[in-house]
DOTOR-33982 format. One line per field, with one value per residue: residue number from 0; x, y, z of N, C-alpha, C, CB in turn. Coordinates in steps of 0.001 Angstrom, whole numbers. Glycine has a CB too. Layout:
// DOTOR-33982
num = NUM:...
n.u = X:...
n.v = Y:...
n.w = Z:...
ca.u = X:...
ca.v = Y:...
ca.w = Z:...
c.u = X:...
c.v = Y:...
c.w = Z:...
cb.u = X:...
cb.v = Y:...
cb.w = Z:...
***
This chain:
// DOTOR-33982
num = 0:1:2:3:4:5:6:7:8:9:10:11:12:13:14:15:16:17:18:19:20:21:22:23:24:25:26:27:28:29:30:31:32:33:34:35:36:37:38:39:40:41:42:43:44:45:46:47:48:49:50:51:52:53:54:55:56:57:58:59:60:61:62:63:64:65:66:67:68:69:70:71:72:73:74:75:76:77:78:79:80:81:82:83:84:85:86:87:88:89:90:91:92:93:94:95:96:97:98:99:100:101:102:103:104:105:106:107:108:109:110:111:112:113:114:115:116:117:118:119:120:121:122:123:124:125:126:127:128:129:130:131:132:133:134:135:136:137:138:139:140:141:142:143:144
n.u = 85411:86879:87115:85644:87567:89871:89588:89840:92474:93815:93207:94549:97176:97421:97253:99586:101608:101164:101629:104340:105545:104835:106183:108781:108839:108486:110915:112643:111858:112523:115280:115912:114254:111523:109123:108413:108135:105670:103902:104457:103703:100941:100229:100794:98939:96481:96420:94869:95193:96848:99008:99899:100711:102796:104597:105129:106316:108598:109892:110420:112226:114354:115092:116459:119144:119947:120014:121782:124294:123931:121254:119961:120478:119093:116504:116060:116249:114062:111935:112206:111662:109035:107531:108551:110373:110869:109206:108790:110995:112984:112384:113009:115752:116552:115992:117870:120237:120057:120122:122673:124247:123603:124334:122896:119909:116649:113943:111370:110440:112575:114414:113270:113535:116344:117082:115864:117229:119831:119559:119120:121633:123205:124331:126310:129570:131300:130226:130469:131642:129857:127516:128208:128560:125962:124760:125805:124525:121901:122042:122745:120438:118559:119642:119254:116591
n.v = 16944:14901:11294:8814:6900:8363:10284:8708:7900:10355:11088:9129:9736:12282:11581:10024:11874:13796:12289:11564:14142:14943:13028:13747:16330:15737:14506:16631:18331:16789:16823:19579:21407:23720:26359:26874:24508:23467:25296:24843:22191:22456:23713:21708:19791:21033:21535:21028:20536:18523:19553:21590:20101:18622:20694:21521:19207:19078:21307:20344:18314:19861:20905:18850:19206:20744:19120:16968:14637:11898:12139:12765:10422:8523:9441:9203:6432:5647:6839:5444:2817:3057:4189:3377:3842:7290:8540:11029:12470:11003:11612:14340:14132:12970:15091:16966:15609:15685:18458:19047:17612:18929:21509:23768:25402:25069:25644:26832:24747:22953:24592:24712:22052:21696:23630:22613:20196:21180:22546:20367:19183:21004:20991:19114:18706:17275:17550:20056:21221:20350:21581:24282:24357:23812:26052:27980:27328:27857:30613:31551:30927:32591:35130:35311:35731
n.w = 43439:45880:45678:47830:48676:48293:50281:52563:52259:52323:54916:56358:55517:56708:59439:59750:59038:60991:63409:63042:63078:65651:67172:66621:67700:70417:70995:70501:72557:74806:74585:74653:76580:76119:75957:73381:71933:72795:71652:68954:68788:69223:66901:64987:65878:65349:62680:59585:56898:54508:53079:54798:57027:55833:55321:57950:58937:57336:58337:60888:60263:59427:61838:63025:62766:64875:66988:69349:68290:69307:70182:67789:66254:67813:67609:64827:64506:66107:64653:62215:63068:64056:61923:59511:56379:55552:53073:51889:52788:51540:48901:48952:49450:47036:45326:46254:45602:42760:42340:43315:41492:39138:39771:40346:41562:40405:40951:43208:44786:44737:46003:48646:49376:49383:51247:53589:53873:54170:56593:58229:58432:59611:62219:62168:62274:60611:58159:57195:54843:52900:53829:53447:50675:49788:50847:49151:46736:47460:47978:45397:43957:45271:44772:42036:41676
ca.u = 85281:87602:86362:85671:88844:90859:89443:90445:93898:94291:93105:95688:98389:97450:97572:101011:102384:101006:102307:105744:105947:104687:107281:110004:108732:108692:112356:113247:111534:113327:116645:116015:112876:111235:107707:108212:107698:104251:103191:104639:102879:99547:100055:100702:97699:95313:96513:93914:95554:98032:100133:100433:101442:104059:105520:105568:107242:109856:110576:110928:113396:115411:115511:117356:120511:120226:120111:123066:124418:123232:119817:119481:120476:118034:115225:115995:115960:112695:111035:112234:110996:107614:106848:109239:111108:110164:109246:108899:112391:113729:112193:113802:117166:116767:116051:119156:121259:119923:120551:124140:124827:123390:125067:122038:118523:115766:112567:111075:110336:113939:114989:112807:114164:117744:117133:115507:118337:120983:119241:119242:123025:123914:125056:127264:130838:131887:129547:130543:131882:128580:126656:128593:128271:124522:124441:126131:123461:120720:122330:122692:119045:117921:120127:118725:115145
ca.v = 16419:13627:10060:8347:6249:9410:10896:7827:7952:11637:11036:8295:10580:13351:10951:9644:13076:14399:11479:11709:15450:14949:12233:14556:17420:15184:14300:17955:18852:16047:17277:20991:21892:25106:26567:26928:23193:23344:26086:24160:20985:22835:24008:20405:19123:21707:21638:20131:20281:17693:20393:22248:19076:18313:21826:21449:18063:19544:22195:19496:17659:20827:21121:17784:19704:21365:18062:16295:13452:10778:12418:12658:9008:7821:9872:8644:5027:5559:7130:4326:1685:3342:4611:2941:4889:8551:8654:12439:12869:10351:12407:15569:13762:12803:16461:17536:14985:16241:19819:19042:17140:19978:22685:24931:25161:25601:26013:27080:23435:22489:25454:24275:20720:21951:24360:21721:19275:21918:22787:19101:18771:22165:20718:18024:19303:16520:17841:21521:21554:20119:22656:25557:24244:23971:27479:28723:27081:28596:32043:31800:30900:33765:36282:35320:36014
ca.w = 44767:45976:45908:49206:48914:48421:51592:53568:52052:52854:56359:56844:55345:57738:60720:59788:59058:62332:64403:62785:63575:67117:67712:66537:68687:71765:71126:70624:73883:75786:74459:75003:76973:75785:75694:71936:71464:73040:70630:67683:68863:69018:65468:64348:66259:64840:61201:58967:55492:54308:52666:55994:57824:55127:55546:59368:59074:56696:59314:61960:59743:59464:63235:63419:62801:66162:68024:69515:67408:69882:70139:66386:65897:68559:67002:63480:64717:66595:63520:61241:63673:64186:60714:58299:55680:55293:51653:51518:53017:50506:47675:49118:49257:45623:44751:46658:44757:41413:42356:43464:40244:38136:40201:40523:41929:39331:41317:44652:45475:44910:47042:49955:49706:49659:52493:54699:54037:54704:58004:58959:58592:60160:63444:61955:61926:59514:56884:57062:53446:52185:54306:52799:49232:49609:51094:47939:45771:47950:47745:43936:43538:45869:44067:40658:41686
c.u = 86010:86693:86537:87029:89940:90774:90083:91970:94511:94214:94235:96999:98522:97831:99058:101911:102354:101753:103836:106265:105873:105764:108565:109965:108949:110198:113057:113067:112346:114781:116857:114649:112711:109724:107395:107638:106181:103431:103308:103736:101393:99267:99974:99368:96454:95351:95583:94262:96819:99230:100776:101241:102778:105047:106018:106543:108621:110622:111148:112225:114622:115942:116405:118750:120902:120347:121509:123111:123737:121712:119207:119409:119351:116678:115010:115626:114514:111669:111020:111490:109475:106871:107421:109961:110256:110274:109389:110350:113274:113590:112984:115261:117476:116837:117382:120292:121257:120447:122084:124796:124733:124164:124219:120627:117642:114386:112457:110979:111726:114621:114574:113411:115611:117916:116845:116649:119546:120748:119474:120663:123849:124764:126133:128587:131533:131286:129546:130767:130582:127583:126950:128311:126782:124120:124774:125063:122185:120847:122199:121245:118317:118374:119567:117260:114838
c.v = 15080:12439:9647:7700:7290:10096:10040:7848:9253:11668:10227:9051:11602:12726:10581:10886:13738:13635:11554:13040:15511:14143:13023:15663:16939:14975:15622:18498:18109:16560:18713:21533:23388:25194:26615:25613:22999:24134:25405:22923:21333:23139:22716:19740:19759:21851:20609:19822:19450:18549:21128:21298:18708:19467:21816:20318:18415:20429:21368:18773:18584:21065:19995:18217:20302:20340:17571:15080:12247:10942:12244:11164:8255:8154:9219:7136:4823:5780:5991:3117:1856:3494:4063:4067:6148:8874:10139:12902:12232:11140:13713:15264:13578:14162:17087:16963:15513:17636:19879:18618:18224:21262:23920:24491:25815:26059:26242:25769:22876:23315:24975:22986:20915:22642:23459:20701:20005:22206:21516:18653:19895:21850:19655:18625:18591:16798:19337:21938:21412:21215:23950:25484:24413:25406:28307:28569:27830:30083:32399:31868:32185:35017:36424:35700:37439
c.w = 44873:46173:47328:49572:49102:49794:52681:53468:52614:54366:56982:56677:56416:59095:60811:59885:60457:63410:64262:63365:65073:67793:67702:67583:70103:71998:71271:72046:74994:75770:74939:75346:76661:75570:74188:71404:71679:72014:69238:67669:68671:67563:64664:64629:65603:63322:60591:57495:55410:53943:53860:56843:57167:55361:57003:59603:58463:57640:60454:61498:59769:60852:63749:63569:64086:67298:68175:68629:68019:69873:68760:65955:66545:67964:65621:63582:65169:65450:62508:61814:63761:62892:59442:57634:55502:53819:51192:51701:51946:49185:47799:48920:47789:44905:45042:45798:43330:41326:42433:42180:39159:38483:40340:40903:40885:39762:42833:45411:45724:46004:48408:50350:50110:50989:53689:54929:54655:56220:58796:59201:59260:61354:63334:61394:60750:58155:56584:55602:52626:52545:53585:51308:48968:49871:49901:46895:46188:47711:46274:43446:44050:45132:42646:40591:41659
cb.u = 83810:88583:86806:84533:89193:90680:87971:89925:94201:93484:91774:95760:98378:96041:96708:101382:101870:99537:101843:106011:105092:103330:107454:110173:107377:107906:112914:112629:110001:113285:117073:116641:112613:112044:107245:109532:108487:103927:103771:106141:103095:99191:101218:101833:97553:95183:97991:92526:95744:97781:99662:99311:100573:103810:104813:104365:106644:109571:109593:109835:113127:114949:114285:117305:120716:119138:119207:123306:125898:123705:119559:120441:121775:118067:115194:117376:116922:112478:111455:113712:111559:107435:106848:108276:111580:110738:107993:107926:112870:113249:110667:113575:117506:115662:114922:119423:121061:118496:119906:124578:124120:121888:126156:122010:118206:115590:111568:109747:109492:114725:114564:111334:114090:118360:116155:114146:118714:121202:117779:118530:123636:122950:124108:126660:131735:131770:128101:131678:132995:127987:126818:130099:128753:123748:125191:127455:123186:120508:123741:123458:118342:118253:121602:118912:114503
cb.v = 16272:13680:8936:7348:5305:10431:11125:6387:7818:12793:10457:6931:11277:14091:9700:8817:14034:14471:10037:11623:16533:14411:10946:15162:18087:13829:13537:18928:18712:14509:17156:21799:21648:25588:27854:27248:22082:23813:27550:23770:20270:24034:24888:19512:19149:23055:21419:20734:21605:16647:21409:22836:17794:18093:23193:21273:16784:20308:23275:18459:17175:22090:21250:16702:20678:22365:16892:15903:13123:10566:13810:13466:8377:8200:11424:8849:4442:6593:8433:3932:1450:4548:6057:2328:4380:9715:8024:13315:12451:8897:12704:16199:12477:11940:17356:17258:13495:16221:20565:18114:15851:20289:22958:25784:25701:24570:24905:27880:22420:22579:26913:24157:19727:22780:25506:20979:18640:23272:23273:18038:18394:23216:20323:16934:19299:15091:17317:22081:20646:18712:22846:25881:22881:23023:28017:28275:25559:28340:32399:30689:29596:33871:36227:33964:35429
cb.w = 45139:47098:44964:49429:47759:47305:51904:53402:50568:52271:56760:56072:54011:57837:60922:58526:57992:62703:64291:61281:62976:67519:66923:65116:68590:71944:69928:69595:74142:75483:73042:73861:78520:74505:76361:71231:72192:74444:70574:67460:70220:69873:64943:64811:67775:65485:60690:59057:54723:53221:51620:56819:57991:53573:55220:60295:58374:55382:59879:62392:58335:58886:64137:62468:61762:66489:67697:70980:67134:71272:70615:65408:66270:70066:66864:62723:65742:67719:62822:60884:65038:64962:60638:57337:54320:56157:51070:52371:54450:50343:47422:50506:50025:45032:45308:48159:44735:40975:43523:44604:39782:38010:39262:39241:43353:38297:40866:44822:44635:43575:46846:49984:48482:48558:52458:54399:52674:53893:58175:58226:57213:60531:64477:60963:63131:59795:56915:57949:52863:52533:55799:53043:48680:50532:52310:47381:45645:49436:48239:43162:44076:47383:44018:40022:42857
***
Protein backbone atom coordinates (compact mmCIF):
# COMPACT_ATOMS: atom_id res chain seq x y z
CA UNK A 1 0.00 0.00 0.00
CA UNK A 2 1.47 3.40 -0.96
CA UNK A 3 2.52 5.77 1.79
CA UNK A 4 0.46 8.90 2.35
CA UNK A 5 3.13 11.10 0.73
CA UNK A 6 3.07 8.87 -2.34
CA UNK A 7 -0.70 9.32 -2.66
CA UNK A 8 -0.30 13.08 -2.56
CA UNK A 9 2.43 12.92 -5.16
CA UNK A 10 0.34 10.67 -7.40
CA UNK A 11 -2.61 12.98 -7.01
CA UNK A 12 -0.49 15.97 -8.03
CA UNK A 13 0.93 14.00 -10.98
CA UNK A 14 -2.59 13.13 -12.11
CA UNK A 15 -3.72 16.74 -11.86
CA UNK A 16 -0.77 18.02 -13.91
CA UNK A 17 -1.12 15.29 -16.54
CA UNK A 18 -4.85 15.92 -16.78
CA UNK A 19 -4.46 19.71 -17.06
CA UNK A 20 -1.71 19.41 -19.66
CA UNK A 21 -3.87 17.07 -21.78
CA UNK A 22 -6.94 19.29 -21.40
CA UNK A 23 -4.91 22.35 -22.44
CA UNK A 24 -3.78 20.50 -25.54
CA UNK A 25 -7.30 19.33 -26.36
CA UNK A 26 -8.64 22.89 -26.06
CA UNK A 27 -6.00 24.05 -28.57
CA UNK A 28 -6.84 21.19 -30.94
CA UNK A 29 -10.52 22.09 -30.73
CA UNK A 30 -9.83 25.78 -31.43
CA UNK A 31 -7.80 24.84 -34.47
CA UNK A 32 -10.18 22.22 -35.83
CA UNK A 33 -13.57 21.94 -34.08
CA UNK A 34 -14.90 18.39 -33.90
CA UNK A 35 -17.18 16.38 -31.58
CA UNK A 36 -14.28 13.95 -31.22
CA UNK A 37 -12.49 16.39 -28.91
CA UNK A 38 -15.41 16.39 -26.46
CA UNK A 39 -15.29 12.59 -26.27
CA UNK A 40 -11.53 12.63 -25.82
CA UNK A 41 -11.85 15.34 -23.14
CA UNK A 42 -14.40 13.20 -21.27
CA UNK A 43 -11.95 10.30 -21.33
CA UNK A 44 -9.19 12.51 -19.89
CA UNK A 45 -11.50 13.93 -17.22
CA UNK A 46 -12.72 10.51 -16.07
CA UNK A 47 -9.38 8.67 -16.12
CA UNK A 48 -8.23 7.82 -12.64
CA UNK A 49 -4.93 6.02 -13.23
CA UNK A 50 -1.66 7.86 -13.78
CA UNK A 51 -0.65 5.34 -16.44
CA UNK A 52 -3.85 6.00 -18.40
CA UNK A 53 -3.31 9.74 -18.22
CA UNK A 54 0.30 9.33 -19.39
CA UNK A 55 -0.91 7.29 -22.36
CA UNK A 56 -3.59 9.86 -23.22
CA UNK A 57 -1.05 12.67 -22.96
CA UNK A 58 1.35 10.77 -25.24
CA UNK A 59 -1.49 10.50 -27.77
CA UNK A 60 -2.09 14.24 -27.49
CA UNK A 61 1.59 14.89 -28.14
CA UNK A 62 1.33 12.78 -31.26
CA UNK A 63 -1.60 14.88 -32.45
CA UNK A 64 0.62 17.97 -32.44
CA UNK A 65 1.78 16.88 -35.88
CA UNK A 66 -1.67 17.58 -37.29
CA UNK A 67 -1.67 21.19 -36.10
CA UNK A 68 -0.58 24.15 -38.17
CA UNK A 69 2.94 25.36 -37.41
CA UNK A 70 1.72 28.61 -35.78
CA UNK A 71 -0.86 26.70 -33.74
CA UNK A 72 1.71 24.16 -32.60
CA UNK A 73 4.22 26.86 -31.62
CA UNK A 74 1.56 28.77 -29.67
CA UNK A 75 0.47 25.63 -27.85
CA UNK A 76 4.04 24.61 -27.01
CA UNK A 77 4.72 28.10 -25.62
CA UNK A 78 1.49 28.02 -23.59
CA UNK A 79 2.33 24.58 -22.18
CA UNK A 80 5.88 25.64 -21.28
CA UNK A 81 4.63 28.82 -19.58
CA UNK A 82 1.88 27.06 -17.64
CA UNK A 83 3.57 23.79 -16.71
CA UNK A 84 7.28 24.20 -17.32
CA UNK A 85 9.27 21.56 -19.18
CA UNK A 86 7.46 18.32 -20.01
CA UNK A 87 9.76 15.81 -18.33
CA UNK A 88 7.99 12.79 -19.80
CA UNK A 89 8.32 14.22 -23.31
CA UNK A 90 12.01 14.92 -22.62
CA UNK A 91 12.45 11.28 -21.58
CA UNK A 92 10.72 10.16 -24.79
CA UNK A 93 13.04 12.40 -26.83
CA UNK A 94 16.04 10.83 -25.09
CA UNK A 95 14.70 7.38 -25.98
CA UNK A 96 14.28 8.45 -29.62
CA UNK A 97 17.85 9.77 -29.70
CA UNK A 98 19.20 6.47 -28.31
CA UNK A 99 17.15 4.45 -30.79
CA UNK A 100 18.36 6.56 -33.71
CA UNK A 101 21.99 6.24 -32.58
CA UNK A 102 21.61 2.48 -32.16
CA UNK A 103 19.65 2.06 -35.38
CA UNK A 104 16.94 -0.18 -33.96
CA UNK A 105 14.10 -0.35 -31.46
CA UNK A 106 14.56 -2.91 -28.69
CA UNK A 107 11.34 -2.78 -26.68
CA UNK A 108 7.65 -1.96 -26.77
CA UNK A 109 8.30 1.12 -24.63
CA UNK A 110 10.87 2.39 -27.11
CA UNK A 111 8.43 1.65 -29.91
CA UNK A 112 5.71 3.77 -28.26
CA UNK A 113 8.14 6.65 -27.67
CA UNK A 114 9.37 6.60 -31.27
CA UNK A 115 5.83 6.31 -32.61
CA UNK A 116 4.57 9.26 -30.54
CA UNK A 117 7.53 11.39 -31.62
CA UNK A 118 7.07 10.41 -35.26
CA UNK A 119 3.39 11.34 -35.04
CA UNK A 120 4.32 14.72 -33.56
CA UNK A 121 6.54 15.64 -36.52
CA UNK A 122 4.27 14.23 -39.24
CA UNK A 123 2.97 17.60 -40.38
CA UNK A 124 6.38 19.26 -40.58
CA UNK A 125 7.54 19.15 -44.22
CA UNK A 126 11.09 20.08 -43.17
CA UNK A 127 11.36 16.89 -41.14
CA UNK A 128 10.08 14.45 -43.76
CA UNK A 129 13.41 12.57 -43.96
CA UNK A 130 13.44 12.09 -40.19
CA UNK A 131 9.79 11.01 -40.28
CA UNK A 132 10.55 8.37 -42.92
CA UNK A 133 13.68 7.11 -41.13
CA UNK A 134 11.70 6.65 -37.92
CA UNK A 135 8.99 4.86 -39.89
CA UNK A 136 11.61 2.40 -41.09
CA UNK A 137 12.70 1.70 -37.51
CA UNK A 138 9.08 1.19 -36.46
CA UNK A 139 8.46 -1.14 -39.40
CA UNK A 140 11.59 -3.18 -38.63
CA UNK A 141 10.54 -3.64 -35.01
CA UNK A 142 7.01 -4.66 -36.00
CA UNK A 143 8.28 -7.13 -38.61
CA UNK A 144 10.62 -8.79 -36.09
CA UNK A 145 7.81 -9.55 -33.65
